[in-house]
PDB file of N, H, CA, C and O in Angstrom:
ATOM      1  N   UNK A   1      20.772  -5.969 -22.190  1.00  0.00           N
ATOM      2  CA  UNK A   1      20.508  -7.287 -22.734  1.00  0.00           C
ATOM      3  C   UNK A   1      20.302  -7.150 -24.235  1.00  0.00           C
ATOM      4  O   UNK A   1      19.570  -6.274 -24.696  1.00  0.00           O
ATOM      5  N   UNK A   2      20.939  -8.004 -24.973  1.00  0.00           N
ATOM      6  H   UNK A   2      21.534  -8.716 -24.599  1.00  0.00           H
ATOM      7  CA  UNK A   2      20.811  -7.965 -26.429  1.00  0.00           C
ATOM      8  C   UNK A   2      19.500  -8.618 -26.859  1.00  0.00           C
ATOM      9  O   UNK A   2      18.845  -9.303 -26.074  1.00  0.00           O
ATOM     10  N   UNK A   3      19.132  -8.395 -28.112  1.00  0.00           N
ATOM     11  H   UNK A   3      19.664  -7.838 -28.750  1.00  0.00           H
ATOM     12  CA  UNK A   3      17.933  -9.012 -28.678  1.00  0.00           C
ATOM     13  C   UNK A   3      18.046 -10.533 -28.630  1.00  0.00           C
ATOM     14  O   UNK A   3      17.066 -11.222 -28.348  1.00  0.00           O
ATOM     15  N   UNK A   4      19.229 -11.050 -28.904  1.00  0.00           N
ATOM     16  H   UNK A   4      20.026 -10.490 -29.133  1.00  0.00           H
ATOM     17  CA  UNK A   4      19.441 -12.502 -28.876  1.00  0.00           C
ATOM     18  C   UNK A   4      19.271 -13.052 -27.466  1.00  0.00           C
ATOM     19  O   UNK A   4      18.647 -14.098 -27.284  1.00  0.00           O
ATOM     20  N   UNK A   5      19.812 -12.368 -26.472  1.00  0.00           N
ATOM     21  H   UNK A   5      20.318 -11.518 -26.620  1.00  0.00           H
ATOM     22  CA  UNK A   5      19.655 -12.809 -25.085  1.00  0.00           C
ATOM     23  C   UNK A   5      18.179 -12.772 -24.657  1.00  0.00           C
ATOM     24  O   UNK A   5      17.701 -13.671 -23.965  1.00  0.00           O
ATOM     25  N   UNK A   6      17.473 -11.728 -25.078  1.00  0.00           N
ATOM     26  H   UNK A   6      17.861 -10.998 -25.641  1.00  0.00           H
ATOM     27  CA  UNK A   6      16.047 -11.621 -24.796  1.00  0.00           C
ATOM     28  C   UNK A   6      15.292 -12.789 -25.404  1.00  0.00           C
ATOM     29  O   UNK A   6      14.484 -13.425 -24.727  1.00  0.00           O
ATOM     30  N   UNK A   7      15.547 -13.081 -26.681  1.00  0.00           N
ATOM     31  H   UNK A   7      16.203 -12.565 -27.231  1.00  0.00           H
ATOM     32  CA  UNK A   7      14.866 -14.184 -27.362  1.00  0.00           C
ATOM     33  C   UNK A   7      15.149 -15.530 -26.698  1.00  0.00           C
ATOM     34  O   UNK A   7      14.247 -16.357 -26.566  1.00  0.00           O
ATOM     35  N   UNK A   8      16.388 -15.752 -26.282  1.00  0.00           N
ATOM     36  H   UNK A   8      17.121 -15.080 -26.390  1.00  0.00           H
ATOM     37  CA  UNK A   8      16.745 -17.004 -25.610  1.00  0.00           C
ATOM     38  C   UNK A   8      16.018 -17.117 -24.268  1.00  0.00           C
ATOM     39  O   UNK A   8      15.521 -18.189 -23.920  1.00  0.00           O
ATOM     40  N   UNK A   9      15.955 -16.031 -23.525  1.00  0.00           N
ATOM     41  H   UNK A   9      16.358 -15.161 -23.807  1.00  0.00           H
ATOM     42  CA  UNK A   9      15.264 -16.012 -22.237  1.00  0.00           C
ATOM     43  C   UNK A   9      13.778 -16.291 -22.420  1.00  0.00           C
ATOM     44  O   UNK A   9      13.185 -17.057 -21.661  1.00  0.00           O
ATOM     45  N   UNK A  10      13.187 -15.675 -23.416  1.00  0.00           N
ATOM     46  H   UNK A  10      13.668 -15.053 -24.033  1.00  0.00           H
ATOM     47  CA  UNK A  10      11.769 -15.872 -23.715  1.00  0.00           C
ATOM     48  C   UNK A  10      11.496 -17.311 -24.125  1.00  0.00           C
ATOM     49  O   UNK A  10      10.535 -17.916 -23.651  1.00  0.00           O
ATOM     50  N   UNK A  11      12.320 -17.860 -24.991  1.00  0.00           N
ATOM     51  H   UNK A  11      13.101 -17.369 -25.376  1.00  0.00           H
ATOM     52  CA  UNK A  11      12.149 -19.251 -25.436  1.00  0.00           C
ATOM     53  C   UNK A  11      12.291 -20.230 -24.272  1.00  0.00           C
ATOM     54  O   UNK A  11      11.548 -21.208 -24.185  1.00  0.00           O
ATOM     55  N   UNK A  12      13.246 -19.968 -23.378  1.00  0.00           N
ATOM     56  H   UNK A  12      13.849 -19.174 -23.448  1.00  0.00           H
ATOM     57  CA  UNK A  12      13.439 -20.829 -22.214  1.00  0.00           C
ATOM     58  C   UNK A  12      12.187 -20.802 -21.330  1.00  0.00           C
ATOM     59  O   UNK A  12      11.729 -21.847 -20.867  1.00  0.00           O
ATOM     60  N   UNK A  13      11.642 -19.617 -21.101  1.00  0.00           N
ATOM     61  H   UNK A  13      12.014 -18.769 -21.478  1.00  0.00           H
ATOM     62  CA  UNK A  13      10.421 -19.497 -20.308  1.00  0.00           C
ATOM     63  C   UNK A  13       9.268 -20.254 -20.962  1.00  0.00           C
ATOM     64  O   UNK A  13       8.572 -21.019 -20.295  1.00  0.00           O
ATOM     65  N   UNK A  14       9.061 -20.045 -22.272  1.00  0.00           N
ATOM     66  H   UNK A  14       9.627 -19.424 -22.814  1.00  0.00           H
ATOM     67  CA  UNK A  14       7.957 -20.697 -22.966  1.00  0.00           C
ATOM     68  C   UNK A  14       8.120 -22.215 -23.009  1.00  0.00           C
ATOM     69  O   UNK A  14       7.129 -22.942 -22.941  1.00  0.00           O
ATOM     70  N   UNK A  15       9.343 -22.697 -23.118  1.00  0.00           N
ATOM     71  H   UNK A  15      10.149 -22.107 -23.173  1.00  0.00           H
ATOM     72  CA  UNK A  15       9.585 -24.140 -23.087  1.00  0.00           C
ATOM     73  C   UNK A  15       9.203 -24.696 -21.722  1.00  0.00           C
ATOM     74  O   UNK A  15       8.573 -25.750 -21.639  1.00  0.00           O
ATOM     75  N   UNK A  16       9.573 -24.005 -20.657  1.00  0.00           N
ATOM     76  H   UNK A  16      10.085 -23.148 -20.724  1.00  0.00           H
ATOM     77  CA  UNK A  16       9.213 -24.421 -19.306  1.00  0.00           C
ATOM     78  C   UNK A  16       7.698 -24.447 -19.139  1.00  0.00           C
ATOM     79  O   UNK A  16       7.148 -25.388 -18.566  1.00  0.00           O
ATOM     80  N   UNK A  17       7.028 -23.418 -19.638  1.00  0.00           N
ATOM     81  H   UNK A  17       7.475 -22.653 -20.104  1.00  0.00           H
ATOM     82  CA  UNK A  17       5.568 -23.368 -19.572  1.00  0.00           C
ATOM     83  C   UNK A  17       4.966 -24.557 -20.307  1.00  0.00           C
ATOM     84  O   UNK A  17       4.078 -25.222 -19.773  1.00  0.00           O
ATOM     85  N   UNK A  18       5.425 -24.833 -21.501  1.00  0.00           N
ATOM     86  H   UNK A  18       6.147 -24.293 -21.934  1.00  0.00           H
ATOM     87  CA  UNK A  18       4.878 -25.923 -22.300  1.00  0.00           C
ATOM     88  C   UNK A  18       5.086 -27.277 -21.671  1.00  0.00           C
ATOM     89  O   UNK A  18       4.149 -28.071 -21.580  1.00  0.00           O
ATOM     90  N   UNK A  19       6.307 -27.556 -21.232  1.00  0.00           N
ATOM     91  H   UNK A  19       7.068 -26.912 -21.306  1.00  0.00           H
ATOM     92  CA  UNK A  19       6.634 -28.863 -20.652  1.00  0.00           C
ATOM     93  C   UNK A  19       5.869 -29.061 -19.341  1.00  0.00           C
ATOM     94  O   UNK A  19       5.288 -30.122 -19.112  1.00  0.00           O
ATOM     95  N   UNK A  20       5.871 -28.050 -18.494  1.00  0.00           N
ATOM     96  H   UNK A  20       6.342 -27.188 -18.680  1.00  0.00           H
ATOM     97  CA  UNK A  20       5.188 -28.145 -17.208  1.00  0.00           C
ATOM     98  C   UNK A  20       3.679 -28.298 -17.397  1.00  0.00           C
ATOM     99  O   UNK A  20       3.041 -29.102 -16.718  1.00  0.00           O
ATOM    100  N   UNK A  21       3.119 -27.528 -18.316  1.00  0.00           N
ATOM    101  H   UNK A  21       3.637 -26.874 -18.868  1.00  0.00           H
ATOM    102  CA  UNK A  21       1.678 -27.598 -18.569  1.00  0.00           C
ATOM    103  C   UNK A  21       1.280 -28.974 -19.077  1.00  0.00           C
ATOM    104  O   UNK A  21       0.282 -29.536 -18.625  1.00  0.00           O
ATOM    105  N   UNK A  22       2.048 -29.524 -20.009  1.00  0.00           N
ATOM    106  H   UNK A  22       2.859 -29.068 -20.376  1.00  0.00           H
ATOM    107  CA  UNK A  22       1.743 -30.856 -20.537  1.00  0.00           C
ATOM    108  C   UNK A  22       1.783 -31.884 -19.421  1.00  0.00           C
ATOM    109  O   UNK A  22       0.891 -32.728 -19.328  1.00  0.00           O
ATOM    110  N   UNK A  23       2.793 -31.828 -18.582  1.00  0.00           N
ATOM    111  H   UNK A  23       3.517 -31.142 -18.658  1.00  0.00           H
ATOM    112  CA  UNK A  23       2.934 -32.773 -17.477  1.00  0.00           C
ATOM    113  C   UNK A  23       1.728 -32.684 -16.530  1.00  0.00           C
ATOM    114  O   UNK A  23       1.184 -33.709 -16.118  1.00  0.00           O
ATOM    115  N   UNK A  24       1.320 -31.476 -16.194  1.00  0.00           N
ATOM    116  H   UNK A  24       1.762 -30.643 -16.529  1.00  0.00           H
ATOM    117  CA  UNK A  24       0.187 -31.281 -15.288  1.00  0.00           C
ATOM    118  C   UNK A  24      -1.122 -31.789 -15.889  1.00  0.00           C
ATOM    119  O   UNK A  24      -1.929 -32.407 -15.194  1.00  0.00           O
ATOM    120  N   UNK A  25      -1.331 -31.529 -17.173  1.00  0.00           N
ATOM    121  H   UNK A  25      -0.676 -31.028 -17.738  1.00  0.00           H
ATOM    122  CA  UNK A  25      -2.560 -31.987 -17.838  1.00  0.00           C
ATOM    123  C   UNK A  25      -2.585 -33.510 -17.909  1.00  0.00           C
ATOM    124  O   UNK A  25      -3.613 -34.127 -17.632  1.00  0.00           O
ATOM    125  N   UNK A  26      -1.458 -34.119 -18.277  1.00  0.00           N
ATOM    126  H   UNK A  26      -0.623 -33.617 -18.502  1.00  0.00           H
ATOM    127  CA  UNK A  26      -1.398 -35.582 -18.351  1.00  0.00           C
ATOM    128  C   UNK A  26      -1.683 -36.215 -16.992  1.00  0.00           C
ATOM    129  O   UNK A  26      -2.396 -37.216 -16.912  1.00  0.00           O
ATOM    130  N   UNK A  27      -1.138 -35.648 -15.938  1.00  0.00           N
ATOM    131  H   UNK A  27      -0.559 -34.836 -16.003  1.00  0.00           H
ATOM    132  CA  UNK A  27      -1.374 -36.186 -14.594  1.00  0.00           C
ATOM    133  C   UNK A  27      -2.840 -36.020 -14.193  1.00  0.00           C
ATOM    134  O   UNK A  27      -3.425 -36.925 -13.599  1.00  0.00           O
ATOM    135  N   UNK A  28      -3.433 -34.877 -14.512  1.00  0.00           N
ATOM    136  H   UNK A  28      -2.958 -34.141 -14.995  1.00  0.00           H
ATOM    137  CA  UNK A  28      -4.839 -34.647 -14.190  1.00  0.00           C
ATOM    138  C   UNK A  28      -5.737 -35.634 -14.923  1.00  0.00           C
ATOM    139  O   UNK A  28      -6.718 -36.115 -14.355  1.00  0.00           O
ATOM    140  N   UNK A  29      -5.417 -35.942 -16.172  1.00  0.00           N
ATOM    141  H   UNK A  29      -4.621 -35.551 -16.633  1.00  0.00           H
ATOM    142  CA  UNK A  29      -6.205 -36.910 -16.947  1.00  0.00           C
ATOM    143  C   UNK A  29      -6.084 -38.298 -16.312  1.00  0.00           C
ATOM    144  O   UNK A  29      -7.083 -39.003 -16.173  1.00  0.00           O
ATOM    145  N   UNK A  30      -4.878 -38.688 -15.929  1.00  0.00           N
ATOM    146  H   UNK A  30      -4.066 -38.115 -16.042  1.00  0.00           H
ATOM    147  CA  UNK A  30      -4.673 -40.000 -15.295  1.00  0.00           C
ATOM    148  C   UNK A  30      -5.442 -40.120 -13.984  1.00  0.00           C
ATOM    149  O   UNK A  30      -5.960 -41.190 -13.662  1.00  0.00           O
ATOM    150  N   UNK A  31      -5.519 -39.029 -13.229  1.00  0.00           N
ATOM    151  H   UNK A  31      -5.099 -38.160 -13.491  1.00  0.00           H
ATOM    152  CA  UNK A  31      -6.139 -39.057 -11.904  1.00  0.00           C
ATOM    153  C   UNK A  31      -7.623 -38.719 -11.909  1.00  0.00           C
ATOM    154  O   UNK A  31      -8.266 -38.775 -10.861  1.00  0.00           O
ATOM    155  N   UNK A  32      -8.174 -38.372 -13.052  1.00  0.00           N
ATOM    156  H   UNK A  32      -7.651 -38.326 -13.903  1.00  0.00           H
ATOM    157  CA  UNK A  32      -9.568 -37.949 -13.122  1.00  0.00           C
ATOM    158  C   UNK A  32     -10.509 -39.110 -12.833  1.00  0.00           C
ATOM    159  O   UNK A  32     -10.358 -40.196 -13.392  1.00  0.00           O
ATOM    160  N   UNK A  33     -11.468 -38.874 -11.967  1.00  0.00           N
ATOM    161  H   UNK A  33     -11.590 -37.992 -11.513  1.00  0.00           H
ATOM    162  CA  UNK A  33     -12.516 -39.851 -11.649  1.00  0.00           C
ATOM    163  C   UNK A  33     -13.846 -39.153 -11.780  1.00  0.00           C
ATOM    164  O   UNK A  33     -14.094 -38.218 -11.018  1.00  0.00           O
ATOM    165  N   UNK A  34     -14.697 -39.525 -12.666  1.00  0.00           N
ATOM    166  H   UNK A  34     -14.496 -40.284 -13.285  1.00  0.00           H
ATOM    167  CA  UNK A  34     -14.505 -40.536 -13.696  1.00  0.00           C
ATOM    168  C   UNK A  34     -13.623 -40.005 -14.821  1.00  0.00           C
ATOM    169  O   UNK A  34     -13.401 -38.801 -14.942  1.00  0.00           O
ATOM    170  N   UNK A  35     -13.134 -40.915 -15.629  1.00  0.00           N
ATOM    171  H   UNK A  35     -13.314 -41.894 -15.531  1.00  0.00           H
ATOM    172  CA  UNK A  35     -12.284 -40.533 -16.759  1.00  0.00           C
ATOM    173  C   UNK A  35     -13.079 -39.638 -17.710  1.00  0.00           C
ATOM    174  O   UNK A  35     -14.217 -39.956 -18.057  1.00  0.00           O
ATOM    175  N   UNK A  36     -12.492 -38.535 -18.127  1.00  0.00           N
ATOM    176  H   UNK A  36     -11.568 -38.277 -17.845  1.00  0.00           H
ATOM    177  CA  UNK A  36     -13.209 -37.639 -19.041  1.00  0.00           C
ATOM    178  C   UNK A  36     -13.383 -38.273 -20.415  1.00  0.00           C
ATOM    179  O   UNK A  36     -12.545 -39.051 -20.871  1.00  0.00           O
ATOM    180  N   UNK A  37     -14.486 -37.923 -21.061  1.00  0.00           N
ATOM    181  H   UNK A  37     -15.167 -37.291 -20.690  1.00  0.00           H
ATOM    182  CA  UNK A  37     -14.729 -38.366 -22.429  1.00  0.00           C
ATOM    183  C   UNK A  37     -14.962 -37.134 -23.290  1.00  0.00           C
ATOM    184  O   UNK A  37     -15.360 -36.076 -22.802  1.00  0.00           O
ATOM    185  N   UNK A  38     -14.709 -37.295 -24.566  1.00  0.00           N
ATOM    186  H   UNK A  38     -14.386 -38.154 -24.963  1.00  0.00           H
ATOM    187  CA  UNK A  38     -14.874 -36.156 -25.469  1.00  0.00           C
ATOM    188  C   UNK A  38     -13.809 -35.106 -25.204  1.00  0.00           C
ATOM    189  O   UNK A  38     -12.941 -35.290 -24.352  1.00  0.00           O
ATOM    190  N   UNK A  39     -13.881 -34.021 -25.929  1.00  0.00           N
ATOM    191  H   UNK A  39     -14.587 -33.871 -26.621  1.00  0.00           H
ATOM    192  CA  UNK A  39     -12.890 -32.966 -25.717  1.00  0.00           C
ATOM    193  C   UNK A  39     -13.171 -32.193 -24.436  1.00  0.00           C
ATOM    194  O   UNK A  39     -14.322 -32.060 -24.020  1.00  0.00           O
ATOM    195  N   UNK A  40     -12.124 -31.691 -23.822  1.00  0.00           N
ATOM    196  H   UNK A  40     -11.189 -31.800 -24.160  1.00  0.00           H
ATOM    197  CA  UNK A  40     -12.254 -30.790 -22.675  1.00  0.00           C
ATOM    198  C   UNK A  40     -11.704 -29.435 -23.089  1.00  0.00           C
ATOM    199  O   UNK A  40     -10.811 -29.344 -23.931  1.00  0.00           O
ATOM    200  N   UNK A  41     -12.238 -28.401 -22.496  1.00  0.00           N
ATOM    201  H   UNK A  41     -12.964 -28.475 -21.811  1.00  0.00           H
ATOM    202  CA  UNK A  41     -11.779 -27.053 -22.806  1.00  0.00           C
ATOM    203  C   UNK A  41     -10.645 -26.672 -21.868  1.00  0.00           C
ATOM    204  O   UNK A  41     -10.731 -26.863 -20.655  1.00  0.00           O
ATOM    205  N   UNK A  42      -9.599 -26.140 -22.440  1.00  0.00           N
ATOM    206  H   UNK A  42      -9.529 -25.985 -23.425  1.00  0.00           H
ATOM    207  CA  UNK A  42      -8.460 -25.656 -21.658  1.00  0.00           C
ATOM    208  C   UNK A  42      -8.328 -24.155 -21.889  1.00  0.00           C
ATOM    209  O   UNK A  42      -8.581 -23.649 -22.982  1.00  0.00           O
ATOM    210  N   UNK A  43      -7.921 -23.453 -20.819  1.00  0.00           N
ATOM    211  H   UNK A  43      -7.716 -23.864 -19.931  1.00  0.00           H
ATOM    212  CA  UNK A  43      -7.733 -22.010 -20.925  1.00  0.00           C
ATOM    213  C   UNK A  43      -6.438 -21.654 -20.220  1.00  0.00           C
ATOM    214  O   UNK A  43      -6.183 -22.101 -19.102  1.00  0.00           O
ATOM    215  N   UNK A  44      -5.627 -20.851 -20.877  1.00  0.00           N
ATOM    216  H   UNK A  44      -5.833 -20.488 -21.786  1.00  0.00           H
ATOM    217  CA  UNK A  44      -4.380 -20.357 -20.306  1.00  0.00           C
ATOM    218  C   UNK A  44      -4.450 -18.838 -20.290  1.00  0.00           C
ATOM    219  O   UNK A  44      -4.793 -18.204 -21.288  1.00  0.00           O
ATOM    220  N   UNK A  45      -4.121 -18.274 -19.148  1.00  0.00           N
ATOM    221  H   UNK A  45      -3.842 -18.789 -18.337  1.00  0.00           H
ATOM    222  CA  UNK A  45      -4.060 -16.819 -19.041  1.00  0.00           C
ATOM    223  C   UNK A  45      -2.604 -16.449 -18.774  1.00  0.00           C
ATOM    224  O   UNK A  45      -2.024 -16.822 -17.754  1.00  0.00           O
ATOM    225  N   UNK A  46      -2.040 -15.715 -19.707  1.00  0.00           N
ATOM    226  H   UNK A  46      -2.511 -15.412 -20.536  1.00  0.00           H
ATOM    227  CA  UNK A  46      -0.656 -15.256 -19.605  1.00  0.00           C
ATOM    228  C   UNK A  46      -0.667 -13.828 -19.088  1.00  0.00           C
ATOM    229  O   UNK A  46      -1.305 -12.954 -19.676  1.00  0.00           O
ATOM    230  N   UNK A  47       0.033 -13.593 -17.998  1.00  0.00           N
ATOM    231  H   UNK A  47       0.551 -14.303 -17.521  1.00  0.00           H
ATOM    232  CA  UNK A  47       0.154 -12.255 -17.443  1.00  0.00           C
ATOM    233  C   UNK A  47       1.628 -11.918 -17.336  1.00  0.00           C
ATOM    234  O   UNK A  47       2.402 -12.678 -16.755  1.00  0.00           O
ATOM    235  N   UNK A  48       2.016 -10.793 -17.888  1.00  0.00           N
ATOM    236  H   UNK A  48       1.387 -10.175 -18.361  1.00  0.00           H
ATOM    237  CA  UNK A  48       3.404 -10.335 -17.790  1.00  0.00           C
ATOM    238  C   UNK A  48       3.388  -9.038 -16.993  1.00  0.00           C
ATOM    239  O   UNK A  48       3.039  -7.974 -17.503  1.00  0.00           O
ATOM    240  N   UNK A  49       3.774  -9.159 -15.735  1.00  0.00           N
ATOM    241  H   UNK A  49       4.057 -10.024 -15.321  1.00  0.00           H
ATOM    242  CA  UNK A  49       3.827  -7.988 -14.868  1.00  0.00           C
ATOM    243  C   UNK A  49       4.899  -7.040 -15.381  1.00  0.00           C
ATOM    244  O   UNK A  49       5.935  -7.476 -15.884  1.00  0.00           O
ATOM    245  N   UNK A  50       4.656  -5.789 -15.256  1.00  0.00           N
ATOM    246  H   UNK A  50       3.814  -5.435 -14.847  1.00  0.00           H
ATOM    247  CA  UNK A  50       5.622  -4.797 -15.713  1.00  0.00           C
ATOM    248  C   UNK A  50       5.375  -4.350 -17.139  1.00  0.00           C
ATOM    249  O   UNK A  50       5.865  -3.303 -17.562  1.00  0.00           O
ATOM    250  N   UNK A  51       4.612  -5.145 -17.884  1.00  0.00           N
ATOM    251  H   UNK A  51       4.213  -5.995 -17.541  1.00  0.00           H
ATOM    252  CA  UNK A  51       4.280  -4.776 -19.261  1.00  0.00           C
ATOM    253  C   UNK A  51       2.792  -4.497 -19.417  1.00  0.00           C
ATOM    254  O   UNK A  51       2.353  -4.005 -20.457  1.00  0.00           O
ATOM    255  N   UNK A  52       2.020  -4.808 -18.390  1.00  0.00           N
ATOM    256  H   UNK A  52       2.376  -5.208 -17.546  1.00  0.00           H
ATOM    257  CA  UNK A  52       0.583  -4.623 -18.482  1.00  0.00           C
ATOM    258  C   UNK A  52      -0.069  -5.565 -19.483  1.00  0.00           C
ATOM    259  O   UNK A  52      -1.092  -5.231 -20.082  1.00  0.00           O
ATOM    260  N   UNK A  53       0.522  -6.741 -19.664  1.00  0.00           N
ATOM    261  H   UNK A  53       1.352  -7.012 -19.178  1.00  0.00           H
ATOM    262  CA  UNK A  53       0.022  -7.696 -20.650  1.00  0.00           C
ATOM    263  C   UNK A  53      -0.771  -8.794 -19.974  1.00  0.00           C
ATOM    264  O   UNK A  53      -0.293  -9.437 -19.039  1.00  0.00           O
ATOM    265  N   UNK A  54      -1.977  -9.003 -20.449  1.00  0.00           N
ATOM    266  H   UNK A  54      -2.365  -8.481 -21.208  1.00  0.00           H
ATOM    267  CA  UNK A  54      -2.778 -10.166 -20.091  1.00  0.00           C
ATOM    268  C   UNK A  54      -3.329 -10.720 -21.395  1.00  0.00           C
ATOM    269  O   UNK A  54      -3.969 -10.005 -22.166  1.00  0.00           O
ATOM    270  N   UNK A  55      -3.070 -12.013 -21.636  1.00  0.00           N
ATOM    271  H   UNK A  55      -2.550 -12.594 -21.010  1.00  0.00           H
ATOM    272  CA  UNK A  55      -3.490 -12.640 -22.888  1.00  0.00           C
ATOM    273  C   UNK A  55      -4.101 -13.988 -22.550  1.00  0.00           C
ATOM    274  O   UNK A  55      -3.514 -14.764 -21.796  1.00  0.00           O
ATOM    275  N   UNK A  56      -5.273 -14.274 -23.100  1.00  0.00           N
ATOM    276  H   UNK A  56      -5.750 -13.644 -23.712  1.00  0.00           H
ATOM    277  CA  UNK A  56      -5.970 -15.530 -22.835  1.00  0.00           C
ATOM    278  C   UNK A  56      -6.028 -16.380 -24.098  1.00  0.00           C
ATOM    279  O   UNK A  56      -6.325 -15.893 -25.190  1.00  0.00           O
ATOM    280  N   UNK A  57      -5.734 -17.671 -23.915  1.00  0.00           N
ATOM    281  H   UNK A  57      -5.492 -18.066 -23.028  1.00  0.00           H
ATOM    282  CA  UNK A  57      -5.803 -18.633 -25.012  1.00  0.00           C
ATOM    283  C   UNK A  57      -6.724 -19.760 -24.567  1.00  0.00           C
ATOM    284  O   UNK A  57      -6.545 -20.323 -23.486  1.00  0.00           O
ATOM    285  N   UNK A  58      -7.709 -20.091 -25.398  1.00  0.00           N
ATOM    286  H   UNK A  58      -7.854 -19.634 -26.276  1.00  0.00           H
ATOM    287  CA  UNK A  58      -8.658 -21.159 -25.089  1.00  0.00           C
ATOM    288  C   UNK A  58      -8.645 -22.158 -26.237  1.00  0.00           C
ATOM    289  O   UNK A  58      -8.575 -21.777 -27.406  1.00  0.00           O
ATOM    290  N   UNK A  59      -8.714 -23.432 -25.894  1.00  0.00           N
ATOM    291  H   UNK A  59      -8.771 -23.741 -24.945  1.00  0.00           H
ATOM    292  CA  UNK A  59      -8.743 -24.459 -26.926  1.00  0.00           C
ATOM    293  C   UNK A  59      -9.296 -25.754 -26.385  1.00  0.00           C
ATOM    294  O   UNK A  59      -9.537 -25.883 -25.185  1.00  0.00           O
ATOM    295  N   UNK A  60      -9.495 -26.705 -27.259  1.00  0.00           N
ATOM    296  H   UNK A  60      -9.299 -26.600 -28.234  1.00  0.00           H
ATOM    297  CA  UNK A  60     -10.024 -28.008 -26.894  1.00  0.00           C
ATOM    298  C   UNK A  60      -8.908 -29.048 -26.910  1.00  0.00           C
ATOM    299  O   UNK A  60      -8.026 -29.017 -27.768  1.00  0.00           O
ATOM    300  N   UNK A  61      -8.962 -29.961 -25.956  1.00  0.00           N
ATOM    301  H   UNK A  61      -9.679 -29.986 -25.260  1.00  0.00           H
ATOM    302  CA  UNK A  61      -8.014 -31.067 -25.890  1.00  0.00           C
ATOM    303  C   UNK A  61      -8.821 -32.358 -25.966  1.00  0.00           C
ATOM    304  O   UNK A  61      -9.721 -32.585 -25.158  1.00  0.00           O
ATOM    305  N   UNK A  62      -8.493 -33.198 -26.940  1.00  0.00           N
ATOM    306  H   UNK A  62      -7.762 -33.013 -27.597  1.00  0.00           H
ATOM    307  CA  UNK A  62      -9.152 -34.497 -27.082  1.00  0.00           C
ATOM    308  C   UNK A  62      -8.618 -35.436 -26.012  1.00  0.00           C
ATOM    309  O   UNK A  62      -7.421 -35.435 -25.721  1.00  0.00           O
ATOM    310  N   UNK A  63      -9.491 -36.229 -25.432  1.00  0.00           N
ATOM    311  H   UNK A  63     -10.463 -36.229 -25.668  1.00  0.00           H
ATOM    312  CA  UNK A  63      -9.102 -37.172 -24.395  1.00  0.00           C
ATOM    313  C   UNK A  63      -8.645 -38.492 -24.999  1.00  0.00           C
ATOM    314  O   UNK A  63      -9.055 -38.843 -26.105  1.00  0.00           O
ATOM    315  N   UNK A  64      -7.796 -39.229 -24.279  1.00  0.00           N
ATOM    316  H   UNK A  64      -7.463 -38.944 -23.380  1.00  0.00           H
ATOM    317  CA  UNK A  64      -7.339 -40.532 -24.777  1.00  0.00           C
ATOM    318  C   UNK A  64      -8.526 -41.445 -25.040  1.00  0.00           C
ATOM    319  O   UNK A  64      -9.491 -41.456 -24.276  1.00  0.00           O
ATOM    320  N   UNK A  65      -8.453 -42.187 -26.091  1.00  0.00           N
ATOM    321  H   UNK A  65      -7.669 -42.177 -26.712  1.00  0.00           H
ATOM    322  CA  UNK A  65      -9.504 -43.136 -26.422  1.00  0.00           C
ATOM    323  C   UNK A  65     -10.644 -42.531 -27.213  1.00  0.00           C
ATOM    324  O   UNK A  65     -11.547 -43.254 -27.633  1.00  0.00           O
ATOM    325  N   UNK A  66     -10.630 -41.222 -27.431  1.00  0.00           N
ATOM    326  H   UNK A  66      -9.897 -40.634 -27.090  1.00  0.00           H
ATOM    327  CA  UNK A  66     -11.663 -40.583 -28.258  1.00  0.00           C
ATOM    328  C   UNK A  66     -11.288 -40.731 -29.720  1.00  0.00           C
ATOM    329  O   UNK A  66     -10.294 -40.168 -30.177  1.00  0.00           O
ATOM    330  N   UNK A  67     -12.081 -41.485 -30.442  1.00  0.00           N
ATOM    331  H   UNK A  67     -12.889 -41.942 -30.070  1.00  0.00           H
ATOM    332  CA  UNK A  67     -11.941 -41.698 -31.871  1.00  0.00           C
ATOM    333  C   UNK A  67     -10.733 -41.167 -32.416  1.00  0.00           C
ATOM    334  O   UNK A  67     -10.494 -41.283 -33.619  1.00  0.00           O
TER     335      UNK A  67
END
């Protein structure tokens, strides 16, 4: 596999992760009872089997209607 093919494969995977994650978060916010207020903490754990890679990303997401 060439470097270009690797980069395209990686970008395709990351795009799928981003689009799917956004869709899931939006649906969870719509279905939340009671509706969340203020920022919520989100955490993503990336694991790449075969490379021994585990990477964690944590951040805040502002909820709709928050200032």
